matplotlib code that plots the C-alpha trace (Angstrom):
import matplotlib.pyplot as plt

x = [0.0, 1.5, 0.2, 1.3, -1.4, -0.7, -0.3, -3.3, -2.9, -1.6, -5.1, -6.3, -3.6, -4.2, -1.5, -2.4, -0.7, 0.2, 2.2, 4.2, 7.7, 6.2, 3.4, 4.3, 2.9, 4.6, 4.1, 5.7, 6.2, 5.6, 6.5, 9.0, 6.3, 4.5, 7.5, 7.0, 3.3, 4.0, 6.3, 3.7, 1.0, 3.1, 3.9, 0.2, -0.5, 1.8, 5.0, 8.6, 9.8, 13.2, 13.7, 16.6, 17.4, 20.1, 18.8, 17.9, 14.2, 14.4, 15.4, 11.9, 11.1, 14.5, 14.0, 10.4, 11.2, 12.3, 15.6, 16.7, 19.5, 21.5, 23.6, 27.3, 26.7, 23.9, 23.9, 25.0, 21.4, 20.3, 23.2, 22.5, 18.8, 19.6, 20.4, 22.7, 25.1, 26.4, 30.1, 30.3, 28.5, 25.4, 22.6, 24.2, 25.1, 21.4, 21.1, 24.3, 23.1, 19.7, 21.3, 23.9, 21.3, 19.1, 22.0, 22.9, 19.3, 19.2, 22.4, 21.0, 17.8, 19.8, 21.7, 18.6, 16.6, 19.5, 19.9, 16.2, 16.3, 19.3, 17.9, 14.6, 16.2, 19.2, 17.7, 15.0, 17.5, 19.9, 17.0, 15.8, 19.3, 19.5, 16.2, 17.1, 20.6, 20.4, 23.6, 24.6, 24.7, 27.6, 30.6, 32.0, 34.9, 32.5, 30.4, 33.4, 34.4, 30.9, 30.8, 34.2, 33.8, 30.2, 31.6, 33.6, 30.4, 28.7, 31.5, 31.9, 28.2, 29.0, 30.7, 28.2, 26.6, 23.3, 20.5, 19.0, 15.2, 13.3, 11.1, 11.9, 12.5, 10.9, 11.3, 8.5, 10.0, 6.8, 6.6, 10.3, 10.1, 7.2, 9.0, 12.3, 10.6, 8.7, 12.0, 13.7, 11.1, 11.6, 15.4, 14.7, 12.9, 15.9, 18.4, 16.1, 15.7, 19.5, 20.2, 17.3, 18.6, 22.1, 20.9, 17.9, 18.8, 22.6, 23.0, 26.0, 27.6, 27.2, 30.7, 30.1, 26.7, 28.3, 30.6, 27.6, 25.7, 28.6, 28.8, 25.1, 24.9, 27.8, 26.5, 22.9, 24.1, 25.4, 22.1, 20.2, 22.6, 22.3, 18.5, 18.0, 20.7, 18.4, 14.9, 14.0, 15.2, 18.5, 20.0, 18.8, 22.1, 25.8, 27.4, 30.6, 34.0, 34.7, 31.5, 32.3, 35.9, 34.7, 32.1, 34.7, 37.2, 34.5, 33.5, 37.1, 37.9, 34.8, 35.4, 39.0, 38.4, 35.5, 37.2, 40.6, 39.1, 40.8, 39.3, 36.4, 35.5, 36.2, 33.2, 33.0, 33.5, 30.2, 28.3, 29.9, 29.1, 25.5, 25.0, 26.4, 24.0, 21.1, 22.0, 21.9, 18.4, 17.5, 18.6, 16.5, 13.4, 13.7, 14.1, 10.7, 9.2, 10.9, 9.5, 6.0, 6.3, 7.7, 4.7, 2.2, 3.7, 4.5, 8.2, 9.4]
y = [0.0, 3.4, 6.7, 10.3, 11.2, 11.7, 8.4, 7.6, 7.2, 4.0, 3.0, 3.3, 1.3, -2.5, -5.0, -8.7, -10.8, -13.4, -10.9, -13.1, -12.6, -11.2, -9.0, -5.4, -1.9, 1.2, 4.7, 7.5, 11.1, 10.6, 13.1, 12.2, 11.7, 9.3, 7.0, 6.8, 6.1, 3.4, 1.6, 1.8, 0.5, -2.5, -3.2, -2.9, -5.6, -8.0, -7.6, -7.3, -4.1, -3.1, 0.5, 1.7, 5.4, 7.9, 11.3, 13.2, 13.0, 9.2, 9.2, 8.8, 5.8, 4.3, 4.5, 3.2, 0.1, -3.1, -2.7, 0.6, 0.4, 3.4, 3.3, 4.1, 7.6, 8.4, 11.5, 11.4, 11.8, 8.8, 6.7, 7.5, 6.5, 3.2, -0.2, -1.1, 1.1, -0.3, 0.4, -0.4, 1.2, -0.5, -2.5, -6.0, -5.7, -5.8, -9.4, -10.3, -8.6, -10.3, -13.7, -13.3, -12.0, -15.0, -17.4, -15.7, -16.0, -19.7, -20.2, -18.3, -20.3, -23.6, -22.4, -21.3, -24.5, -26.7, -24.7, -25.1, -28.8, -29.3, -27.2, -28.9, -32.3, -31.6, -30.7, -33.3, -36.0, -35.2, -35.2, -38.6, -40.0, -38.8, -40.4, -43.7, -44.2, -42.1, -40.4, -37.5, -39.1, -36.8, -35.7, -32.2, -33.6, -35.3, -32.2, -30.1, -32.8, -32.8, -29.0, -28.6, -31.3, -30.1, -26.6, -28.0, -28.7, -25.6, -23.3, -25.1, -24.5, -20.8, -22.1, -24.7, -24.9, -23.2, -22.9, -19.4, -19.2, -18.2, -15.8, -13.1, -14.5, -13.4, -14.5, -16.7, -17.4, -18.9, -21.5, -22.1, -22.7, -25.1, -27.1, -27.1, -28.4, -31.1, -32.3, -32.0, -34.3, -36.8, -36.5, -36.9, -40.2, -41.6, -40.6, -42.0, -45.2, -45.7, -45.0, -47.2, -50.1, -49.7, -49.6, -52.0, -54.5, -54.5, -53.7, -51.4, -49.8, -46.0, -45.1, -47.1, -45.5, -42.1, -43.0, -44.3, -41.1, -39.0, -41.1, -40.9, -37.2, -36.6, -38.9, -37.8, -34.2, -34.9, -36.5, -33.4, -31.1, -32.8, -32.9, -29.2, -27.8, -28.6, -27.2, -30.1, -33.6, -34.4, -35.6, -32.5, -30.7, -31.6, -30.2, -28.1, -29.8, -28.0, -29.4, -32.9, -32.6, -31.2, -34.0, -36.7, -35.1, -34.9, -38.5, -39.6, -37.7, -39.0, -42.6, -42.6, -41.4, -43.8, -46.9, -46.1, -45.2, -41.8, -39.5, -42.0, -45.7, -47.6, -48.6, -51.8, -51.2, -53.1, -50.5, -47.6, -49.0, -49.8, -46.2, -44.9, -47.1, -46.0, -42.3, -42.8, -44.3, -41.4, -38.9, -40.6, -40.9, -37.4, -36.0, -37.5, -35.9, -32.5, -32.6, -33.2, -30.4, -28.0, -28.7, -28.3, -25.0, -23.8, -23.6, -25.6]
z = [0.0, -1.0, 0.1, 0.2, 2.7, 6.4, 8.3, 10.5, 14.3, 15.8, 16.9, 13.3, 11.6, 11.6, 10.7, 10.7, 13.4, 10.8, 8.7, 6.3, 4.9, 1.6, 3.1, 3.4, 3.3, 2.0, 3.5, 1.5, 2.4, 6.1, 8.8, 11.6, 14.1, 11.7, 11.9, 15.7, 15.2, 12.6, 15.1, 17.8, 15.4, 14.5, 18.2, 19.1, 16.4, 18.2, 16.1, 17.2, 15.5, 14.2, 13.1, 11.0, 10.7, 10.3, 11.3, 14.4, 13.4, 13.5, 17.2, 18.7, 16.5, 17.1, 20.8, 20.7, 18.6, 20.3, 18.5, 16.9, 14.3, 13.3, 10.1, 10.2, 8.8, 11.3, 13.4, 17.1, 18.2, 16.2, 17.4, 21.0, 20.6, 18.8, 20.3, 17.5, 15.6, 12.3, 11.8, 8.1, 5.2, 3.9, 5.6, 5.6, 9.2, 10.2, 9.0, 10.9, 14.0, 14.0, 13.4, 16.2, 18.5, 18.0, 18.4, 21.7, 22.9, 22.1, 24.1, 27.1, 26.8, 26.9, 30.0, 31.8, 31.0, 32.1, 35.3, 36.1, 35.4, 37.7, 40.5, 40.4, 40.8, 43.0, 46.4, 46.2, 45.2, 48.0, 50.4, 49.2, 49.5, 53.1, 54.0, 52.2, 53.6, 56.8, 55.6, 53.4, 49.9, 48.8, 50.8, 50.4, 48.4, 46.0, 45.7, 44.7, 42.1, 40.7, 40.4, 38.8, 36.2, 35.4, 34.7, 31.7, 29.8, 31.0, 29.8, 26.5, 25.7, 25.0, 21.8, 20.9, 17.4, 17.5, 15.0, 15.1, 15.2, 12.2, 14.2, 16.8, 20.3, 23.5, 27.1, 28.4, 31.8, 33.2, 30.4, 30.6, 34.3, 33.9, 31.2, 33.3, 36.4, 34.4, 32.9, 36.4, 38.0, 35.2, 35.8, 39.5, 38.9, 37.1, 39.8, 42.5, 40.6, 40.2, 43.9, 45.1, 42.9, 44.4, 48.0, 48.0, 45.3, 45.2, 48.9, 48.4, 51.4, 51.9, 50.5, 47.3, 47.0, 47.2, 44.3, 42.4, 43.1, 41.8, 38.6, 38.1, 38.5, 36.1, 33.4, 33.7, 33.6, 30.1, 29.2, 30.3, 28.5, 25.1, 25.4, 26.2, 23.8, 20.9, 20.5, 18.2, 18.5, 20.1, 16.8, 14.8, 15.1, 15.7, 18.9, 18.5, 18.7, 22.0, 23.5, 22.4, 23.8, 27.1, 27.4, 26.8, 29.3, 31.9, 31.5, 31.5, 34.7, 36.6, 35.2, 36.2, 39.7, 40.2, 38.8, 40.5, 43.8, 43.8, 46.5, 46.7, 47.1, 43.9, 41.8, 39.7, 35.9, 35.2, 37.4, 35.6, 32.2, 33.3, 34.5, 31.2, 29.2, 31.4, 30.9, 27.1, 27.4, 29.7, 27.0, 24.3, 26.5, 28.0, 24.5, 23.6, 26.7, 25.9, 22.3, 23.6, 26.2, 23.6, 21.4, 24.2, 25.3, 21.8, 22.4, 19.4]

ax = plt.figure().add_subplot(projection="3d")
ax.plot(x, y, z, "-o")
ax.set_aspect("equal")
plt.show()
């Protein structure tokens, strides 16, 4: 739609919520305040708005938009009002900025979801272990080992391969929390099952149970990470080399300490291998649960 007439007010402009990639409207000869009103109209229609400008008269619209973009030759007023300032001529930087922003958002989302899952499971599991064994299920030394080795994978996730979303992202912390707690309870059931099997079926002593708990938490932590790093199915994308190397190093450290009885009671190789196999099954099953939850809460 092209018009040289004054732009109507934001309440009079109507944009469809399902605005597609090839749907557009053109407003020509608009006044500076009309740019601001157009941004407001799009926002009122439910869209995430980006505004690109270069002059002082663009500043109100740049500040109102979710993301204001000032070109490299923009005035100081426009640059101060914008959220992004391009440093090179042309508009190609806009595409790069959007892509990098969405990649960063997905990495933050992975970190947040993983943290919610772990926090939902951790306290309840330690409490269950205390009730079951009448002892603390992890010593301070084992807790330190668990935190240090777990950080390898957490830090490497900042360099993981990420698929940027096709649409603008927005925080839905309530939905994210619900999904994280649901996955955390599923994870809790796995940890409780392994510990109960070791205590009630295998009749392991408390020190051996502590080593088993450390191995379980380490391996199941990897299962959770590989499930939540991907919005689709676990095999939909390949993790980065740094993530794979960090994962291998983590497993080797925990496995060596557990099998060698270093700083803990040694654990039989058959038990370590069994927990590893169970963690792989957990990842596949939890991935199915995650996919269902993402569809139900429209997070896919």
